[in-house]
PDB file with SEQRES, HELIX, SHEET and CRYST1 records, atoms N, CA, C and O in Angstrom:
SEQRES   1 A   90  UNK UNK UNK UNK UNK UNK UNK UNK UNK UNK UNK UNK UNK          
SEQRES   2 A   90  UNK UNK UNK UNK UNK UNK UNK UNK UNK UNK UNK UNK UNK          
SEQRES   3 A   90  UNK UNK UNK UNK UNK UNK UNK UNK UNK UNK UNK UNK UNK          
SEQRES   4 A   90  UNK UNK UNK UNK UNK UNK UNK UNK UNK UNK UNK UNK UNK          
SEQRES   5 A   90  UNK UNK UNK UNK UNK UNK UNK UNK UNK UNK UNK UNK UNK          
SEQRES   6 A   90  UNK UNK UNK UNK UNK UNK UNK UNK UNK UNK UNK UNK UNK          
SEQRES   7 A   90  UNK UNK UNK UNK UNK UNK UNK UNK UNK UNK UNK UNK              
HELIX    1 AA1 UNK A   38  UNK A   42  1                                   5    
HELIX    2 AA2 UNK A   50  UNK A   52  5                                   3    
HELIX    3 AA3 UNK A   53  UNK A   62  1                                  10    
HELIX    4 AA4 UNK A   64  UNK A   71  1                                   8    
HELIX    5 AA5 UNK A   76  UNK A   87  1                                  12    
SHEET    1 AA1 3 UNK A   8  UNK A  14  0                                        
SHEET    2 AA1 3 UNK A  19  UNK A  25 -1                                        
SHEET    3 AA1 3 UNK A  34  UNK A  37 -1                                        
CRYST1    1.000    1.000    1.000  90.00  90.00  90.00 P 1           1          
ATOM      1  N   UNK A   1      -4.395  84.373-229.903  1.00  0.00           N  
ATOM      2  CA  UNK A   1      -3.980  84.870-231.180  1.00  0.00           C  
ATOM      3  C   UNK A   1      -2.529  84.408-231.481  1.00  0.00           C  
ATOM      4  O   UNK A   1      -1.620  84.618-230.678  1.00  0.00           O  
ATOM      5  N   UNK A   2      -2.352  83.802-232.611  1.00  0.00           N  
ATOM      6  CA  UNK A   2      -1.016  83.266-232.943  1.00  0.00           C  
ATOM      7  C   UNK A   2      -0.200  84.358-233.670  1.00  0.00           C  
ATOM      8  O   UNK A   2      -0.700  85.019-234.581  1.00  0.00           O  
ATOM      9  N   UNK A   3       1.055  84.529-233.248  1.00  0.00           N  
ATOM     10  CA  UNK A   3       1.907  85.486-233.920  1.00  0.00           C  
ATOM     11  C   UNK A   3       2.609  84.844-235.098  1.00  0.00           C  
ATOM     12  O   UNK A   3       2.960  83.665-235.065  1.00  0.00           O  
ATOM     13  N   UNK A   4       2.805  85.627-236.128  1.00  0.00           N  
ATOM     14  CA  UNK A   4       3.520  85.164-237.309  1.00  0.00           C  
ATOM     15  C   UNK A   4       5.045  85.167-237.006  1.00  0.00           C  
ATOM     16  O   UNK A   4       5.541  85.999-236.247  1.00  0.00           O  
ATOM     17  N   UNK A   5       5.733  84.247-237.603  1.00  0.00           N  
ATOM     18  CA  UNK A   5       7.200  84.110-237.447  1.00  0.00           C  
ATOM     19  C   UNK A   5       7.659  83.941-236.000  1.00  0.00           C  
ATOM     20  O   UNK A   5       8.755  84.375-235.644  1.00  0.00           O  
ATOM     21  N   UNK A   6       6.829  83.313-235.163  1.00  0.00           N  
ATOM     22  CA  UNK A   6       7.257  83.050-233.838  1.00  0.00           C  
ATOM     23  C   UNK A   6       8.399  82.065-233.851  1.00  0.00           C  
ATOM     24  O   UNK A   6       8.492  81.198-234.719  1.00  0.00           O  
ATOM     25  N   UNK A   7       9.257  82.216-232.878  1.00  0.00           N  
ATOM     26  CA  UNK A   7      10.408  81.310-232.794  1.00  0.00           C  
ATOM     27  C   UNK A   7      10.657  80.931-231.357  1.00  0.00           C  
ATOM     28  O   UNK A   7      10.771  81.796-230.489  1.00  0.00           O  
ATOM     29  N   UNK A   8      10.740  79.666-231.108  1.00  0.00           N  
ATOM     30  CA  UNK A   8      10.990  79.159-229.732  1.00  0.00           C  
ATOM     31  C   UNK A   8      12.348  78.451-229.791  1.00  0.00           C  
ATOM     32  O   UNK A   8      12.554  77.562-230.617  1.00  0.00           O  
ATOM     33  N   UNK A   9      13.252  78.842-228.927  1.00  0.00           N  
ATOM     34  CA  UNK A   9      14.596  78.241-228.914  1.00  0.00           C  
ATOM     35  C   UNK A   9      14.830  77.568-227.570  1.00  0.00           C  
ATOM     36  O   UNK A   9      14.420  78.059-226.518  1.00  0.00           O  
ATOM     37  N   UNK A  10      15.502  76.427-227.645  1.00  0.00           N  
ATOM     38  CA  UNK A  10      15.894  75.725-226.451  1.00  0.00           C  
ATOM     39  C   UNK A  10      17.292  75.116-226.722  1.00  0.00           C  
ATOM     40  O   UNK A  10      17.475  74.459-227.746  1.00  0.00           O  
ATOM     41  N   UNK A  11      18.194  75.305-225.900  1.00  0.00           N  
ATOM     42  CA  UNK A  11      19.533  74.719-226.099  1.00  0.00           C  
ATOM     43  C   UNK A  11      20.023  74.004-224.875  1.00  0.00           C  
ATOM     44  O   UNK A  11      19.719  74.405-223.752  1.00  0.00           O  
ATOM     45  N   UNK A  12      20.779  72.948-225.074  1.00  0.00           N  
ATOM     46  CA  UNK A  12      21.344  72.245-223.933  1.00  0.00           C  
ATOM     47  C   UNK A  12      22.691  71.627-224.309  1.00  0.00           C  
ATOM     48  O   UNK A  12      22.911  71.278-225.469  1.00  0.00           O  
ATOM     49  N   UNK A  13      23.573  71.495-223.356  1.00  0.00           N  
ATOM     50  CA  UNK A  13      24.818  70.844-223.555  1.00  0.00           C  
ATOM     51  C   UNK A  13      24.671  69.359-223.300  1.00  0.00           C  
ATOM     52  O   UNK A  13      24.129  68.963-222.268  1.00  0.00           O  
ATOM     53  N   UNK A  14      25.131  68.549-224.197  1.00  0.00           N  
ATOM     54  CA  UNK A  14      25.069  67.085-224.052  1.00  0.00           C  
ATOM     55  C   UNK A  14      26.468  66.534-223.807  1.00  0.00           C  
ATOM     56  O   UNK A  14      27.253  66.381-224.743  1.00  0.00           O  
ATOM     57  N   UNK A  15      26.790  66.226-222.500  1.00  0.00           N  
ATOM     58  CA  UNK A  15      28.139  65.815-222.161  1.00  0.00           C  
ATOM     59  C   UNK A  15      28.580  64.484-222.766  1.00  0.00           C  
ATOM     60  O   UNK A  15      29.776  64.266-222.959  1.00  0.00           O  
ATOM     61  N   UNK A  16      27.649  63.603-223.063  1.00  0.00           N  
ATOM     62  CA  UNK A  16      28.000  62.303-223.648  1.00  0.00           C  
ATOM     63  C   UNK A  16      28.604  62.444-225.062  1.00  0.00           C  
ATOM     64  O   UNK A  16      29.446  61.640-225.464  1.00  0.00           O  
ATOM     65  N   UNK A  17      28.178  63.444-225.788  1.00  0.00           N  
ATOM     66  CA  UNK A  17      28.661  63.656-227.159  1.00  0.00           C  
ATOM     67  C   UNK A  17      29.484  64.889-227.247  1.00  0.00           C  
ATOM     68  O   UNK A  17      29.990  65.181-228.331  1.00  0.00           O  
ATOM     69  N   UNK A  18      29.666  65.652-226.181  1.00  0.00           N  
ATOM     70  CA  UNK A  18      30.393  66.891-226.125  1.00  0.00           C  
ATOM     71  C   UNK A  18      29.862  67.827-227.200  1.00  0.00           C  
ATOM     72  O   UNK A  18      30.622  68.322-228.033  1.00  0.00           O  
ATOM     73  N   UNK A  19      28.538  68.069-227.179  1.00  0.00           N  
ATOM     74  CA  UNK A  19      27.930  68.855-228.175  1.00  0.00           C  
ATOM     75  C   UNK A  19      26.821  69.735-227.572  1.00  0.00           C  
ATOM     76  O   UNK A  19      26.325  69.486-226.474  1.00  0.00           O  
ATOM     77  N   UNK A  20      26.461  70.762-228.329  1.00  0.00           N  
ATOM     78  CA  UNK A  20      25.340  71.623-227.969  1.00  0.00           C  
ATOM     79  C   UNK A  20      24.228  71.298-228.891  1.00  0.00           C  
ATOM     80  O   UNK A  20      24.419  71.289-230.107  1.00  0.00           O  
ATOM     81  N   UNK A  21      23.047  71.026-228.357  1.00  0.00           N  
ATOM     82  CA  UNK A  21      21.870  70.680-229.163  1.00  0.00           C  
ATOM     83  C   UNK A  21      20.879  71.834-229.069  1.00  0.00           C  
ATOM     84  O   UNK A  21      20.486  72.251-227.979  1.00  0.00           O  
ATOM     85  N   UNK A  22      20.489  72.333-230.218  1.00  0.00           N  
ATOM     86  CA  UNK A  22      19.592  73.521-230.291  1.00  0.00           C  
ATOM     87  C   UNK A  22      18.306  73.092-231.013  1.00  0.00           C  
ATOM     88  O   UNK A  22      18.320  72.452-232.065  1.00  0.00           O  
ATOM     89  N   UNK A  23      17.192  73.489-230.376  1.00  0.00           N  
ATOM     90  CA  UNK A  23      15.908  73.260-231.045  1.00  0.00           C  
ATOM     91  C   UNK A  23      15.275  74.616-231.298  1.00  0.00           C  
ATOM     92  O   UNK A  23      15.205  75.475-230.419  1.00  0.00           O  
ATOM     93  N   UNK A  24      14.819  74.775-232.524  1.00  0.00           N  
ATOM     94  CA  UNK A  24      14.151  76.044-232.938  1.00  0.00           C  
ATOM     95  C   UNK A  24      12.798  75.633-233.612  1.00  0.00           C  
ATOM     96  O   UNK A  24      12.738  74.695-234.406  1.00  0.00           O  
ATOM     97  N   UNK A  25      11.793  76.336-233.275  1.00  0.00           N  
ATOM     98  CA  UNK A  25      10.477  76.112-233.880  1.00  0.00           C  
ATOM     99  C   UNK A  25       9.926  77.428-234.370  1.00  0.00           C  
ATOM    100  O   UNK A  25       9.805  78.372-233.590  1.00  0.00           O  
ATOM    101  N   UNK A  26       9.588  77.517-235.642  1.00  0.00           N  
ATOM    102  CA  UNK A  26       8.896  78.673-236.170  1.00  0.00           C  
ATOM    103  C   UNK A  26       7.898  78.255-237.221  1.00  0.00           C  
ATOM    104  O   UNK A  26       7.623  77.063-237.355  1.00  0.00           O  
ATOM    105  N   UNK A  27       7.335  79.199-237.983  1.00  0.00           N  
ATOM    106  CA  UNK A  27       6.327  78.857-238.926  1.00  0.00           C  
ATOM    107  C   UNK A  27       6.801  77.946-240.088  1.00  0.00           C  
ATOM    108  O   UNK A  27       6.000  77.217-240.674  1.00  0.00           O  
ATOM    109  N   UNK A  28       8.099  78.000-240.408  1.00  0.00           N  
ATOM    110  CA  UNK A  28       8.566  77.208-241.513  1.00  0.00           C  
ATOM    111  C   UNK A  28       9.485  76.108-241.101  1.00  0.00           C  
ATOM    112  O   UNK A  28       9.942  75.355-241.962  1.00  0.00           O  
ATOM    113  N   UNK A  29       9.779  75.970-239.870  1.00  0.00           N  
ATOM    114  CA  UNK A  29      10.744  74.966-239.379  1.00  0.00           C  
ATOM    115  C   UNK A  29      10.024  74.088-238.356  1.00  0.00           C  
ATOM    116  O   UNK A  29       9.393  74.585-237.423  1.00  0.00           O  
ATOM    117  N   UNK A  30      10.131  72.775-238.551  1.00  0.00           N  
ATOM    118  CA  UNK A  30       9.344  71.815-237.736  1.00  0.00           C  
ATOM    119  C   UNK A  30       9.976  71.454-236.384  1.00  0.00           C  
ATOM    120  O   UNK A  30       9.302  70.885-235.526  1.00  0.00           O  
ATOM    121  N   UNK A  31      11.188  71.760-236.196  1.00  0.00           N  
ATOM    122  CA  UNK A  31      11.751  71.493-234.886  1.00  0.00           C  
ATOM    123  C   UNK A  31      12.839  70.420-234.857  1.00  0.00           C  
ATOM    124  O   UNK A  31      13.139  69.896-233.784  1.00  0.00           O  
ATOM    125  N   UNK A  32      13.423  70.086-235.969  1.00  0.00           N  
ATOM    126  CA  UNK A  32      14.533  69.133-236.001  1.00  0.00           C  
ATOM    127  C   UNK A  32      15.722  69.791-235.323  1.00  0.00           C  
ATOM    128  O   UNK A  32      16.114  70.895-235.699  1.00  0.00           O  
ATOM    129  N   UNK A  33      16.298  69.133-234.332  1.00  0.00           N  
ATOM    130  CA  UNK A  33      17.403  69.736-233.572  1.00  0.00           C  
ATOM    131  C   UNK A  33      18.662  69.939-234.412  1.00  0.00           C  
ATOM    132  O   UNK A  33      18.915  69.161-235.331  1.00  0.00           O  
ATOM    133  N   UNK A  34      19.446  70.958-234.117  1.00  0.00           N  
ATOM    134  CA  UNK A  34      20.764  71.180-234.706  1.00  0.00           C  
ATOM    135  C   UNK A  34      21.787  70.742-233.682  1.00  0.00           C  
ATOM    136  O   UNK A  34      21.632  71.078-232.508  1.00  0.00           O  
ATOM    137  N   UNK A  35      22.810  70.022-234.051  1.00  0.00           N  
ATOM    138  CA  UNK A  35      23.850  69.611-233.170  1.00  0.00           C  
ATOM    139  C   UNK A  35      25.152  70.278-233.576  1.00  0.00           C  
ATOM    140  O   UNK A  35      25.567  70.237-234.734  1.00  0.00           O  
ATOM    141  N   UNK A  36      25.791  70.902-232.569  1.00  0.00           N  
ATOM    142  CA  UNK A  36      27.063  71.591-232.796  1.00  0.00           C  
ATOM    143  C   UNK A  36      28.135  70.865-231.978  1.00  0.00           C  
ATOM    144  O   UNK A  36      28.047  70.809-230.752  1.00  0.00           O  
ATOM    145  N   UNK A  37      29.119  70.326-232.636  1.00  0.00           N  
ATOM    146  CA  UNK A  37      30.200  69.626-231.952  1.00  0.00           C  
ATOM    147  C   UNK A  37      31.152  70.646-231.322  1.00  0.00           C  
ATOM    148  O   UNK A  37      31.795  71.444-232.003  1.00  0.00           O  
ATOM    149  N   UNK A  38      31.209  70.580-229.972  1.00  0.00           N  
ATOM    150  CA  UNK A  38      32.157  71.457-229.259  1.00  0.00           C  
ATOM    151  C   UNK A  38      33.589  71.094-229.578  1.00  0.00           C  
ATOM    152  O   UNK A  38      34.434  71.982-229.690  1.00  0.00           O  
ATOM    153  N   UNK A  39      33.884  69.831-229.727  1.00  0.00           N  
ATOM    154  CA  UNK A  39      35.287  69.428-229.998  1.00  0.00           C  
ATOM    155  C   UNK A  39      35.747  70.032-231.347  1.00  0.00           C  
ATOM    156  O   UNK A  39      36.880  70.501-231.458  1.00  0.00           O  
ATOM    157  N   UNK A  40      34.885  70.019-232.344  1.00  0.00           N  
ATOM    158  CA  UNK A  40      35.263  70.548-233.636  1.00  0.00           C  
ATOM    159  C   UNK A  40      35.365  72.065-233.546  1.00  0.00           C  
ATOM    160  O   UNK A  40      36.350  72.637-234.013  1.00  0.00           O  
ATOM    161  N   UNK A  41      34.367  72.736-232.952  1.00  0.00           N  
ATOM    162  CA  UNK A  41      34.410  74.200-232.845  1.00  0.00           C  
ATOM    163  C   UNK A  41      35.540  74.719-231.998  1.00  0.00           C  
ATOM    164  O   UNK A  41      36.176  75.708-232.362  1.00  0.00           O  
ATOM    165  N   UNK A  42      35.817  74.067-230.854  1.00  0.00           N  
ATOM    166  CA  UNK A  42      36.855  74.476-229.957  1.00  0.00           C  
ATOM    167  C   UNK A  42      38.259  74.271-230.562  1.00  0.00           C  
ATOM    168  O   UNK A  42      39.191  74.991-230.205  1.00  0.00           O  
ATOM    169  N   UNK A  43      38.411  73.312-231.457  1.00  0.00           N  
ATOM    170  CA  UNK A  43      39.702  73.021-232.036  1.00  0.00           C  
ATOM    171  C   UNK A  43      40.239  74.161-232.935  1.00  0.00           C  
ATOM    172  O   UNK A  43      41.432  74.221-233.232  1.00  0.00           O  
ATOM    173  N   UNK A  44      39.320  75.068-233.363  1.00  0.00           N  
ATOM    174  CA  UNK A  44      39.775  76.130-234.201  1.00  0.00           C  
ATOM    175  C   UNK A  44      40.145  77.403-233.407  1.00  0.00           C  
ATOM    176  O   UNK A  44      40.487  78.425-234.003  1.00  0.00           O  
ATOM    177  N   UNK A  45      40.078  77.337-232.082  1.00  0.00           N  
ATOM    178  CA  UNK A  45      40.330  78.468-231.225  1.00  0.00           C  
ATOM    179  C   UNK A  45      41.767  78.404-230.734  1.00  0.00           C  
ATOM    180  O   UNK A  45      42.205  77.357-230.257  1.00  0.00           O  
ATOM    181  N   UNK A  46      42.511  79.499-230.841  1.00  0.00           N  
ATOM    182  CA  UNK A  46      43.897  79.601-230.319  1.00  0.00           C  
ATOM    183  C   UNK A  46      43.775  80.014-228.884  1.00  0.00           C  
ATOM    184  O   UNK A  46      43.151  81.029-228.574  1.00  0.00           O  
ATOM    185  N   UNK A  47      44.372  79.230-227.990  1.00  0.00           N  
ATOM    186  CA  UNK A  47      44.326  79.464-226.590  1.00  0.00           C  
ATOM    187  C   UNK A  47      45.587  80.101-226.082  1.00  0.00           C  
ATOM    188  O   UNK A  47      46.671  79.739-226.540  1.00  0.00           O  
ATOM    189  N   UNK A  48      45.504  81.034-225.155  1.00  0.00           N  
ATOM    190  CA  UNK A  48      46.676  81.642-224.556  1.00  0.00           C  
ATOM    191  C   UNK A  48      47.379  80.610-223.676  1.00  0.00           C  
ATOM    192  O   UNK A  48      48.607  80.521-223.695  1.00  0.00           O  
ATOM    193  N   UNK A  49      46.642  79.852-222.929  1.00  0.00           N  
ATOM    194  CA  UNK A  49      47.144  78.759-222.096  1.00  0.00           C  
ATOM    195  C   UNK A  49      46.178  77.579-222.274  1.00  0.00           C  
ATOM    196  O   UNK A  49      45.016  77.782-222.625  1.00  0.00           O  
ATOM    197  N   UNK A  50      46.638  76.383-222.043  1.00  0.00           N  
ATOM    198  CA  UNK A  50      45.726  75.223-222.164  1.00  0.00           C  
ATOM    199  C   UNK A  50      44.470  75.296-221.269  1.00  0.00           C  
ATOM    200  O   UNK A  50      43.427  74.731-221.598  1.00  0.00           O  
ATOM    201  N   UNK A  51      44.599  76.015-220.119  1.00  0.00           N  
ATOM    202  CA  UNK A  51      43.512  76.169-219.240  1.00  0.00           C  
ATOM    203  C   UNK A  51      42.347  76.993-219.793  1.00  0.00           C  
ATOM    204  O   UNK A  51      41.228  76.942-219.282  1.00  0.00           O  
ATOM    205  N   UNK A  52      42.643  77.754-220.853  1.00  0.00           N  
ATOM    206  CA  UNK A  52      41.623  78.647-221.425  1.00  0.00           C  
ATOM    207  C   UNK A  52      40.432  77.841-222.048  1.00  0.00           C  
ATOM    208  O   UNK A  52      39.351  78.387-222.267  1.00  0.00           O  
ATOM    209  N   UNK A  53      40.663  76.567-222.316  1.00  0.00           N  
ATOM    210  CA  UNK A  53      39.561  75.763-222.873  1.00  0.00           C  
ATOM    211  C   UNK A  53      38.356  75.746-221.887  1.00  0.00           C  
ATOM    212  O   UNK A  53      37.214  75.524-222.289  1.00  0.00           O  
ATOM    213  N   UNK A  54      38.645  75.983-220.611  1.00  0.00           N  
ATOM    214  CA  UNK A  54      37.577  75.965-219.598  1.00  0.00           C  
ATOM    215  C   UNK A  54      36.532  77.081-219.907  1.00  0.00           C  
ATOM    216  O   UNK A  54      35.351  76.907-219.606  1.00  0.00           O  
ATOM    217  N   UNK A  55      36.942  78.175-220.480  1.00  0.00           N  
ATOM    218  CA  UNK A  55      36.045  79.236-220.862  1.00  0.00           C  
ATOM    219  C   UNK A  55      34.960  78.700-221.776  1.00  0.00           C  
ATOM    220  O   UNK A  55      33.774  78.964-221.583  1.00  0.00           O  
ATOM    221  N   UNK A  56      35.395  77.932-222.788  1.00  0.00           N  
ATOM    222  CA  UNK A  56      34.467  77.444-223.785  1.00  0.00           C  
ATOM    223  C   UNK A  56      33.577  76.359-223.254  1.00  0.00           C  
ATOM    224  O   UNK A  56      32.392  76.317-223.586  1.00  0.00           O  
ATOM    225  N   UNK A  57      34.121  75.462-222.422  1.00  0.00           N  
ATOM    226  CA  UNK A  57      33.233  74.382-221.847  1.00  0.00           C  
ATOM    227  C   UNK A  57      32.239  74.957-220.884  1.00  0.00           C  
ATOM    228  O   UNK A  57      31.090  74.518-220.840  1.00  0.00           O  
ATOM    229  N   UNK A  58      32.664  75.946-220.098  1.00  0.00           N  
ATOM    230  CA  UNK A  58      31.721  76.598-219.142  1.00  0.00           C  
ATOM    231  C   UNK A  58      30.595  77.320-219.955  1.00  0.00           C  
ATOM    232  O   UNK A  58      29.417  77.211-219.616  1.00  0.00           O  
ATOM    233  N   UNK A  59      30.973  78.036-221.000  1.00  0.00           N  
ATOM    234  CA  UNK A  59      29.997  78.685-221.851  1.00  0.00           C  
ATOM    235  C   UNK A  59      29.017  77.684-222.416  1.00  0.00           C  
ATOM    236  O   UNK A  59      27.808  77.909-222.361  1.00  0.00           O  
ATOM    237  N   UNK A  60      29.498  76.601-222.949  1.00  0.00           N  
ATOM    238  CA  UNK A  60      28.613  75.552-223.554  1.00  0.00           C  
ATOM    239  C   UNK A  60      27.647  74.955-222.493  1.00  0.00           C  
ATOM    240  O   UNK A  60      26.476  74.706-222.780  1.00  0.00           O  
ATOM    241  N   UNK A  61      28.141  74.746-221.330  1.00  0.00           N  
ATOM    242  CA  UNK A  61      27.313  74.142-220.305  1.00  0.00           C  
ATOM    243  C   UNK A  61      26.328  75.132-219.677  1.00  0.00           C  
ATOM    244  O   UNK A  61      25.183  74.772-219.403  1.00  0.00           O  
ATOM    245  N   UNK A  62      26.756  76.358-219.449  1.00  0.00           N  
ATOM    246  CA  UNK A  62      25.906  77.345-218.799  1.00  0.00           C  
ATOM    247  C   UNK A  62      25.014  78.181-219.693  1.00  0.00           C  
ATOM    248  O   UNK A  62      23.955  78.653-219.282  1.00  0.00           O  
ATOM    249  N   UNK A  63      25.460  78.350-220.904  1.00  0.00           N  
ATOM    250  CA  UNK A  63      24.717  79.201-221.858  1.00  0.00           C  
ATOM    251  C   UNK A  63      24.824  78.625-223.264  1.00  0.00           C  
ATOM    252  O   UNK A  63      25.461  79.214-224.139  1.00  0.00           O  
ATOM    253  N   UNK A  64      24.195  77.465-223.477  1.00  0.00           N  
ATOM    254  CA  UNK A  64      24.389  76.792-224.786  1.00  0.00           C  
ATOM    255  C   UNK A  64      23.898  77.601-226.001  1.00  0.00           C  
ATOM    256  O   UNK A  64      24.431  77.451-227.100  1.00  0.00           O  
ATOM    257  N   UNK A  65      22.910  78.434-225.808  1.00  0.00           N  
ATOM    258  CA  UNK A  65      22.397  79.260-226.934  1.00  0.00           C  
ATOM    259  C   UNK A  65      23.430  80.260-227.337  1.00  0.00           C  
ATOM    260  O   UNK A  65      23.611  80.482-228.534  1.00  0.00           O  
ATOM    261  N   UNK A  66      24.121  80.880-226.414  1.00  0.00           N  
ATOM    262  CA  UNK A  66      25.155  81.876-226.750  1.00  0.00           C  
ATOM    263  C   UNK A  66      26.318  81.137-227.383  1.00  0.00           C  
ATOM    264  O   UNK A  66      26.886  81.615-228.365  1.00  0.00           O  
ATOM    265  N   UNK A  67      26.690  79.965-226.838  1.00  0.00           N  
ATOM    266  CA  UNK A  67      27.737  79.189-227.417  1.00  0.00           C  
ATOM    267  C   UNK A  67      27.478  78.871-228.923  1.00  0.00           C  
ATOM    268  O   UNK A  67      28.353  78.990-229.781  1.00  0.00           O  
ATOM    269  N   UNK A  68      26.254  78.474-229.162  1.00  0.00           N  
ATOM    270  CA  UNK A  68      25.842  78.152-230.553  1.00  0.00           C  
ATOM    271  C   UNK A  68      25.882  79.404-231.420  1.00  0.00           C  
ATOM    272  O   UNK A  68      26.322  79.334-232.568  1.00  0.00           O  
ATOM    273  N   UNK A  69      25.442  80.527-230.913  1.00  0.00           N  
ATOM    274  CA  UNK A  69      25.465  81.731-231.698  1.00  0.00           C  
ATOM    275  C   UNK A  69      26.941  82.137-232.023  1.00  0.00           C  
ATOM    276  O   UNK A  69      27.246  82.504-233.157  1.00  0.00           O  
ATOM    277  N   UNK A  70      27.809  82.066-231.048  1.00  0.00           N  
ATOM    278  CA  UNK A  70      29.210  82.445-231.283  1.00  0.00           C  
ATOM    279  C   UNK A  70      29.884  81.414-232.216  1.00  0.00           C  
ATOM    280  O   UNK A  70      30.688  81.790-233.069  1.00  0.00           O  
ATOM    281  N   UNK A  71      29.565  80.151-232.059  1.00  0.00           N  
ATOM    282  CA  UNK A  71      30.202  79.079-232.875  1.00  0.00           C  
ATOM    283  C   UNK A  71      29.795  79.293-234.371  1.00  0.00           C  
ATOM    284  O   UNK A  71      30.540  78.906-235.271  1.00  0.00           O  
ATOM    285  N   UNK A  72      28.633  79.899-234.619  1.00  0.00           N  
ATOM    286  CA  UNK A  72      28.182  80.121-236.010  1.00  0.00           C  
ATOM    287  C   UNK A  72      28.684  81.385-236.615  1.00  0.00           C  
ATOM    288  O   UNK A  72      28.454  81.628-237.799  1.00  0.00           O  
ATOM    289  N   UNK A  73      29.364  82.208-235.852  1.00  0.00           N  
ATOM    290  CA  UNK A  73      29.951  83.436-236.359  1.00  0.00           C  
ATOM    291  C   UNK A  73      31.396  83.241-236.673  1.00  0.00           C  
ATOM    292  O   UNK A  73      32.063  82.509-235.942  1.00  0.00           O  
ATOM    293  N   UNK A  74      31.931  83.831-237.694  1.00  0.00           N  
ATOM    294  CA  UNK A  74      33.382  83.761-237.983  1.00  0.00           C  
ATOM    295  C   UNK A  74      34.132  84.352-236.768  1.00  0.00           C  
ATOM    296  O   UNK A  74      33.880  85.487-236.362  1.00  0.00           O  
ATOM    297  N   UNK A  75      35.045  83.568-236.208  1.00  0.00           N  
ATOM    298  CA  UNK A  75      35.859  84.025-235.079  1.00  0.00           C  
ATOM    299  C   UNK A  75      35.064  84.313-233.793  1.00  0.00           C  
ATOM    300  O   UNK A  75      35.607  84.926-232.873  1.00  0.00           O  
ATOM    301  N   UNK A  76      33.836  83.901-233.710  1.00  0.00           N  
ATOM    302  CA  UNK A  76      33.005  84.152-232.571  1.00  0.00           C  
ATOM    303  C   UNK A  76      33.569  83.596-231.258  1.00  0.00           C  
ATOM    304  O   UNK A  76      33.650  84.292-230.246  1.00  0.00           O  
ATOM    305  N   UNK A  77      33.949  82.335-231.313  1.00  0.00           N  
ATOM    306  CA  UNK A  77      34.498  81.680-230.107  1.00  0.00           C  
ATOM    307  C   UNK A  77      35.864  82.221-229.809  1.00  0.00           C  
ATOM    308  O   UNK A  77      36.199  82.379-228.635  1.00  0.00           O  
ATOM    309  N   UNK A  78      36.692  82.522-230.820  1.00  0.00           N  
ATOM    310  CA  UNK A  78      37.973  83.125-230.600  1.00  0.00           C  
ATOM    311  C   UNK A  78      37.866  84.473-229.916  1.00  0.00           C  
ATOM    312  O   UNK A  78      38.607  84.754-228.975  1.00  0.00           O  
ATOM    313  N   UNK A  79      36.950  85.307-230.381  1.00  0.00           N  
ATOM    314  CA  UNK A  79      36.776  86.637-229.786  1.00  0.00           C  
ATOM    315  C   UNK A  79      36.273  86.466-228.351  1.00  0.00           C  
ATOM    316  O   UNK A  79      36.653  87.270-227.500  1.00  0.00           O  
ATOM    317  N   UNK A  80      35.436  85.462-228.025  1.00  0.00           N  
ATOM    318  CA  UNK A  80      34.971  85.214-226.652  1.00  0.00           C  
ATOM    319  C   UNK A  80      36.188  84.866-225.774  1.00  0.00           C  
ATOM    320  O   UNK A  80      36.341  85.448-224.700  1.00  0.00           O  
ATOM    321  N   UNK A  81      37.024  83.968-226.186  1.00  0.00           N  
ATOM    322  CA  UNK A  81      38.209  83.607-225.397  1.00  0.00           C  
ATOM    323  C   UNK A  81      39.144  84.807-225.250  1.00  0.00           C  
ATOM    324  O   UNK A  81      39.706  85.024-224.176  1.00  0.00           O  
ATOM    325  N   UNK A  82      39.315  85.588-226.318  1.00  0.00           N  
ATOM    326  CA  UNK A  82      40.172  86.820-226.220  1.00  0.00           C  
ATOM    327  C   UNK A  82      39.616  87.728-225.175  1.00  0.00           C  
ATOM    328  O   UNK A  82      40.369  88.227-224.339  1.00  0.00           O  
ATOM    329  N   UNK A  83      38.290  87.976-225.181  1.00  0.00           N  
ATOM    330  CA  UNK A  83      37.651  88.861-224.218  1.00  0.00           C  
ATOM    331  C   UNK A  83      37.795  88.303-222.797  1.00  0.00           C  
ATOM    332  O   UNK A  83      38.075  89.066-221.872  1.00  0.00           O  
ATOM    333  N   UNK A  84      37.618  87.058-222.612  1.00  0.00           N  
ATOM    334  CA  UNK A  84      37.732  86.462-221.299  1.00  0.00           C  
ATOM    335  C   UNK A  84      39.139  86.649-220.756  1.00  0.00           C  
ATOM    336  O   UNK A  84      39.325  86.903-219.566  1.00  0.00           O  
ATOM    337  N   UNK A  85      40.102  86.525-221.609  1.00  0.00           N  
ATOM    338  CA  UNK A  85      41.552  86.764-221.215  1.00  0.00           C  
ATOM    339  C   UNK A  85      41.815  88.215-220.930  1.00  0.00           C  
ATOM    340  O   UNK A  85      42.637  88.540-220.073  1.00  0.00           O  
ATOM    341  N   UNK A  86      41.124  89.109-221.641  1.00  0.00           N  
ATOM    342  CA  UNK A  86      41.325  90.531-221.350  1.00  0.00           C  
ATOM    343  C   UNK A  86      40.715  90.881-220.027  1.00  0.00           C  
ATOM    344  O   UNK A  86      41.299  91.664-219.278  1.00  0.00           O  
ATOM    345  N   UNK A  87      39.543  90.325-219.698  1.00  0.00           N  
ATOM    346  CA  UNK A  87      38.896  90.612-218.404  1.00  0.00           C  
ATOM    347  C   UNK A  87      39.561  89.850-217.259  1.00  0.00           C  
ATOM    348  O   UNK A  87      39.521  90.325-216.124  1.00  0.00           O  
ATOM    349  N   UNK A  88      40.163  88.703-217.503  1.00  0.00           N  
ATOM    350  CA  UNK A  88      40.782  87.907-216.491  1.00  0.00           C  
ATOM    351  C   UNK A  88      42.270  87.649-216.848  1.00  0.00           C  
ATOM    352  O   UNK A  88      42.647  86.524-217.175  1.00  0.00           O  
ATOM    353  N   UNK A  89      43.105  88.708-216.779  1.00  0.00           N  
ATOM    354  CA  UNK A  89      44.515  88.491-217.127  1.00  0.00           C  
ATOM    355  C   UNK A  89      45.194  87.539-216.113  1.00  0.00           C  
ATOM    356  O   UNK A  89      44.836  87.486-214.936  1.00  0.00           O  
ATOM    357  N   UNK A  90      46.160  86.813-216.615  1.00  0.00           N  
ATOM    358  CA  UNK A  90      46.874  85.868-215.705  1.00  0.00           C  
ATOM    359  C   UNK A  90      47.888  86.601-214.861  1.00  0.00           C  
ATOM    360  O   UNK A  90      48.576  85.985-214.047  1.00  0.00           O  
TER     361      UNK A  90                                                      
END                                                                             
C-alpha cells in the first residue's frame, strides 16, 4: 500500500564542490537534487575564532541533512556555531 505525501530524503557532502547535495522524492517532486554551497552559507556566519569554521564543515560532512535544514533557516548556521561555542568554551 502506497502512502500519500511520502518523502524520501538523502543528503551527502560533496568535497569537490564544497557543497551539500539533497535529494527529496514525494508525490509532487520528481527527485531533482538541491545543491547548497557551503562556501556561500558559511560566509554569512560570524565566527568567534577562525577555527570555529570546523564546526560547520564537520556538520556538513557528518550530518548533511541537518546542515541543509539549518542553512535554509534565517540565522540557523549562526545559532549552531553559537551553541557549539557555548557548549565548548575556549
